[in-house]
PLY file of the C-alpha trace (Angstrom):
ply
format ascii 1.0
element vertex 261
property float x
property float y
property float z
element edge 260
property int vertex1
property int vertex2
end_header
105.31 111.51 117.68
105.34 111.09 121.45
108.84 111.05 122.87
108.68 110.30 126.59
110.90 108.17 128.81
113.50 106.11 127.02
112.75 102.40 127.07
114.60 99.30 126.02
112.64 98.93 122.77
113.79 102.39 121.62
117.40 101.58 122.42
117.18 98.17 120.76
115.53 99.49 117.62
117.87 102.46 117.46
120.79 100.05 117.47
119.45 97.26 115.26
117.23 99.02 112.72
120.01 100.69 110.67
121.92 97.39 110.54
118.91 95.46 109.22
117.95 98.24 106.82
121.48 98.14 105.37
121.17 94.53 104.23
117.53 94.80 103.11
118.22 97.75 100.83
121.51 96.28 99.66
119.60 93.18 98.53
117.06 95.38 96.77
119.77 97.19 94.81
121.63 93.98 94.02
118.49 92.65 92.31
118.50 95.65 89.97
122.25 95.29 89.50
121.81 91.81 88.05
120.90 93.52 84.77
123.15 95.87 82.81
120.23 98.22 82.18
120.75 100.53 85.17
124.42 99.97 85.98
127.05 102.73 85.99
129.70 100.09 85.28
129.38 96.73 83.57
129.60 93.51 85.53
132.90 92.83 83.79
134.32 96.13 85.04
133.19 95.28 88.55
134.95 91.91 88.43
138.10 93.22 86.73
138.68 96.50 88.57
137.76 95.74 92.16
140.67 94.66 94.32
138.82 92.78 97.06
136.53 89.75 97.10
132.87 90.08 98.01
133.25 87.65 100.91
135.95 89.90 102.39
133.66 92.90 101.94
130.84 91.17 103.82
133.15 90.28 106.71
134.46 93.85 106.87
130.95 95.33 106.91
129.79 92.95 109.65
132.79 93.95 111.77
132.00 97.62 111.37
128.34 97.06 112.20
129.32 95.24 115.37
131.44 98.22 116.43
128.61 100.62 115.61
126.16 98.57 117.67
128.47 98.57 120.71
128.97 102.35 120.51
125.22 102.92 120.06
124.41 100.86 123.15
126.96 102.81 125.19
125.67 106.13 123.86
122.03 105.33 124.59
122.95 104.08 128.06
124.85 107.27 128.90
122.24 109.68 127.51
119.10 107.70 128.30
118.55 109.19 131.73
119.09 112.79 130.67
116.03 115.01 130.92
115.40 117.99 128.68
112.43 119.77 127.15
112.84 117.69 124.01
112.68 114.36 125.83
109.97 115.12 128.39
107.17 116.10 126.03
105.92 115.43 122.60
107.76 117.03 119.69
106.12 118.72 116.75
106.91 117.79 113.18
108.77 121.11 112.93
110.96 120.21 115.93
111.74 116.81 114.46
112.53 118.38 111.10
114.92 120.81 112.78
116.64 117.95 114.60
116.96 115.91 111.43
118.36 118.84 109.43
120.83 119.67 112.21
121.98 116.05 112.32
122.39 116.02 108.53
124.55 119.16 108.60
126.67 117.87 111.49
127.21 114.48 109.87
128.01 116.02 106.46
130.47 118.49 107.96
132.27 115.87 110.05
132.51 113.39 107.21
133.64 115.91 104.61
136.64 117.13 106.58
137.61 113.72 107.96
137.19 112.12 104.54
139.23 114.81 102.81
141.99 114.62 105.43
142.25 110.85 104.94
142.97 111.50 101.27
145.44 114.31 101.88
147.40 112.52 104.60
149.41 109.90 102.72
149.89 107.69 105.78
146.17 107.61 106.59
145.25 106.98 102.99
147.79 104.21 102.45
147.08 102.35 105.70
143.41 103.12 106.36
141.24 104.82 103.73
142.64 102.94 100.74
140.75 99.88 101.97
137.46 101.52 100.99
138.87 102.46 97.58
139.65 98.86 96.77
136.09 99.02 95.45
136.77 101.08 92.34
133.37 99.98 91.10
131.13 100.43 94.15
128.14 98.24 94.90
125.42 98.48 97.52
126.60 96.26 100.36
130.15 97.59 100.02
129.02 101.00 101.26
130.36 100.38 104.77
133.43 98.42 103.71
136.07 100.45 105.56
139.06 99.94 107.75
137.69 99.53 111.32
139.45 102.71 112.45
137.93 104.68 109.59
134.51 103.28 110.36
134.93 104.40 113.97
136.19 107.90 113.07
133.92 108.76 110.14
130.71 106.86 110.65
130.43 105.96 114.33
131.82 109.16 115.89
130.19 111.27 113.19
126.86 109.61 113.93
127.31 110.09 117.67
128.01 113.81 117.18
124.94 114.16 114.95
122.83 112.43 117.59
124.11 114.51 120.50
124.25 117.95 118.84
120.83 117.61 117.23
119.21 116.74 120.56
117.22 113.87 119.09
116.07 110.96 121.21
116.89 107.29 120.61
113.38 106.89 119.21
113.89 109.68 116.67
117.34 108.31 115.86
115.75 105.06 114.65
114.33 106.96 111.71
117.26 109.30 111.11
119.97 106.65 111.06
117.84 104.26 109.03
117.38 107.06 106.49
121.10 107.89 106.54
121.90 104.20 106.03
119.59 103.92 103.02
121.16 107.08 101.56
124.68 105.71 102.03
123.74 102.42 100.39
122.15 104.30 97.50
125.28 106.43 97.02
127.36 103.27 96.61
124.86 101.13 94.71
126.49 101.74 91.31
123.06 102.15 89.69
121.05 104.94 88.11
117.42 104.02 88.65
114.55 105.94 87.01
112.36 107.75 89.52
114.87 107.35 92.33
113.89 110.03 94.86
117.44 110.31 96.16
118.56 111.34 92.67
115.74 113.86 92.44
116.24 115.56 95.81
120.00 115.17 96.31
122.77 116.25 93.95
125.05 114.05 96.03
123.97 110.68 94.62
125.29 107.43 93.18
126.75 109.08 90.06
128.29 111.91 92.08
130.01 109.49 94.45
131.01 107.17 91.61
133.22 109.99 90.33
135.09 109.95 93.64
135.75 106.20 93.41
137.41 106.50 90.00
141.14 107.18 89.77
140.56 110.58 88.18
138.17 111.65 90.93
139.83 110.68 94.20
140.64 114.33 94.98
137.09 115.46 94.31
133.52 114.89 95.54
134.44 114.17 99.15
130.99 115.17 100.41
128.83 112.47 101.94
126.17 111.37 102.59
123.60 114.13 101.98
124.69 117.40 100.37
127.56 118.57 98.15
127.81 122.04 99.71
131.29 121.64 101.19
132.69 120.44 97.86
131.31 123.52 96.13
132.51 125.94 98.81
136.04 124.50 99.03
136.70 123.79 95.35
136.56 119.98 95.39
133.37 119.69 93.37
133.66 117.76 90.09
130.60 117.99 87.85
129.77 115.13 85.51
127.57 114.08 82.65
125.64 110.83 82.45
125.62 109.09 79.09
123.98 105.86 77.97
126.24 102.99 76.99
125.59 101.10 73.78
125.40 97.77 75.58
123.07 99.08 78.29
123.51 101.08 81.43
125.14 104.45 81.92
128.59 105.97 82.02
129.61 108.82 84.28
131.93 111.29 82.54
133.74 114.09 84.42
133.29 117.60 83.09
136.28 119.15 84.84
139.75 118.60 83.36
141.85 116.80 85.96
145.46 117.89 86.33
147.96 115.60 88.03
149.81 117.14 90.98
0 1
1 2
2 3
3 4
4 5
5 6
6 7
7 8
8 9
9 10
10 11
11 12
12 13
13 14
14 15
15 16
16 17
17 18
18 19
19 20
20 21
21 22
22 23
23 24
24 25
25 26
26 27
27 28
28 29
29 30
30 31
31 32
32 33
33 34
34 35
35 36
36 37
37 38
38 39
39 40
40 41
41 42
42 43
43 44
44 45
45 46
46 47
47 48
48 49
49 50
50 51
51 52
52 53
53 54
54 55
55 56
56 57
57 58
58 59
59 60
60 61
61 62
62 63
63 64
64 65
65 66
66 67
67 68
68 69
69 70
70 71
71 72
72 73
73 74
74 75
75 76
76 77
77 78
78 79
79 80
80 81
81 82
82 83
83 84
84 85
85 86
86 87
87 88
88 89
89 90
90 91
91 92
92 93
93 94
94 95
95 96
96 97
97 98
98 99
99 100
100 101
101 102
102 103
103 104
104 105
105 106
106 107
107 108
108 109
109 110
110 111
111 112
112 113
113 114
114 115
115 116
116 117
117 118
118 119
119 120
120 121
121 122
122 123
123 124
124 125
125 126
126 127
127 128
128 129
129 130
130 131
131 132
132 133
133 134
134 135
135 136
136 137
137 138
138 139
139 140
140 141
141 142
142 143
143 144
144 145
145 146
146 147
147 148
148 149
149 150
150 151
151 152
152 153
153 154
154 155
155 156
156 157
157 158
158 159
159 160
160 161
161 162
162 163
163 164
164 165
165 166
166 167
167 168
168 169
169 170
170 171
171 172
172 173
173 174
174 175
175 176
176 177
177 178
178 179
179 180
180 181
181 182
182 183
183 184
184 185
185 186
186 187
187 188
188 189
189 190
190 191
191 192
192 193
193 194
194 195
195 196
196 197
197 198
198 199
199 200
200 201
201 202
202 203
203 204
204 205
205 206
206 207
207 208
208 209
209 210
210 211
211 212
212 213
213 214
214 215
215 216
216 217
217 218
218 219
219 220
220 221
221 222
222 223
223 224
224 225
225 226
226 227
227 228
228 229
229 230
230 231
231 232
232 233
233 234
234 235
235 236
236 237
237 238
238 239
239 240
240 241
241 242
242 243
243 244
244 245
245 246
246 247
247 248
248 249
249 250
250 251
251 252
252 253
253 254
254 255
255 256
256 257
257 258
258 259
259 260
């Protein structure tokens, strides 16, 4: 891939592409969710357990995406004129792979510790992070349903750090943040689809994150969106089994015995 001078199309696509990808893939997963066959929770559970309407979720996601777009435009404007060896010449596939992996590690690290702190700090959980947990039964387009401050701290700032520390260009970021968006949507889709590559290559997947959204799992499985390394290192990893339900779909069962504090 040739990565030369930054132009308006790179900046525009880097800003808009992840937003469009979010709704396209959400629609894709919602089609599969119309049947009980692949669901981790029944439709009845989704209607009964969730504490927020879908129209409110859509409005909240659109607000967060607007904030992300504004920050992306500012970030690209500030960094667009910078010159470095990685922006003056073409990058090899190895260089791009290194940038992507670095960005994944940075984003995972930032989100793990911020996410965990928002659970451990009672004020932050009650007034900010609990908004996301109103979706006890997650679904695809609720992936970015957060309090605006949480969206800014976890997703927007985390993404900006991943972009800056990895050294990727706006053009490369189109692909990275589109991929990260698809992964985040998949983690919240509430489905277990056969042949899903995310489930094959990542242990941190829709079932893993579903554990965190249940009442018994809110102190576990903080890692997002790529790996579960920090959970395993710091003792917040909750393994699970996946069992078929009689009426169709699957049920995630925790393996670890949860003790109330």
